[in-house]
C-alpha positions, 0 to 999 in steps of 0.5 A: 840086940835081937835080930828078929830073924824068924819073923823077918824070914817068914815075912820075906817068904810071904811077900815073895809068894805074892807075885807068884800067886798073881795077886800083885802088879808092880809093887802093889802089895805087902805082908807083915808078920807079928810076934805078939808076945814081944809086941813087934812085927816085920813088914816089907820095905816101901817100894822095893821090887820083889825080885830084889827083896832080901831078909835084911831089907825087912823092917821090924817095928814095935807095936807103938810104931817105932823101928827096932830093926832095919835101915829102909823105910817100911811100907806106907801101909805100916800103920794100917797093919799095926792098927789091925794087930792091936785091935784083932787079937789072935792074928799074926799076919796081915796081907794087903793087895790090889788084886783086881776082882776084889778091888772091883768090889771095893771100888763099887762099895759092895760087900763080897756076897757069899754065893757058894761053897768055895766062899763058905770054906774060907769066910763065914759070911759076906766079906764086908766093905768099909764106909768111905773115908772122910776128908779129915781122915784122908788128910790126917793120919791116913794109913792109921785111919784106914785101919780104924775104919776096918776095925769100926766096920767089924765092931759095928756089925759085931763081926768076928775077924777070925771067922771073916779074915778079910775086908774090902776098904772102900775105893782101895782094896783088900786086906786079909789076915791069919795065924801065919804068913802063908795062911794069910797069903792063901786067904788073899788068894782065896778072896780073889778067887771067890771075887772072880766067881762072884763077878761072873755069877752076878753077871749071869744072875744079878739077883743071885741069892746067897748060899743058905745058912745051913750050907755056909755053916757046914762048909765053914765049920768042917774046916774051922773050929773044934769040930773040923774034920777036913784034911789030916791031923797035924 
């Protein structure tokens, strides 16, 4: 039987990065890493302290939600991660935190507006907030339904999850994703930074207008896509 060493090690490294960024308090966060070709993903075990986490603690599941490696209970948010892997082709990692400024927007039920170039560098438009979950959704398969309301938000607004790699779940908090664990964690950190900037901006100017479209496109597309020229060639 495969040991799934590569995705377990990447998952461990990404999870250990979360407390170093200041994005998580206590055990409020998790990262998953997928191998889409093998239709499996690795995720942090539920409630395990970061300073005690080891590679062998990382749980591996298939895309149907069955545990294929590991003896611990996976994160309670596992069904949400699985839902995103199934519905957002092209992502390999999902991060969930309760970072404080992003949570403030989620609790207020507000999209995170795109007010300046720092936001434009990472997100091609506002970061959307989902609708409230219904009593039936919360009483039922809550974590799976959380994923479904995320997918619903992107589908209904025709948003590209690769161009806006983040969401705010109403009354809950942020999820981000990306092509690797390190990039998804970086995006979670960028989300918290721009949420902090937006809160301060709106406290000074409650009706501050969004960044103009031409500036948004310039800053996003110089870092993303076939015409990107920011940074060095790999």
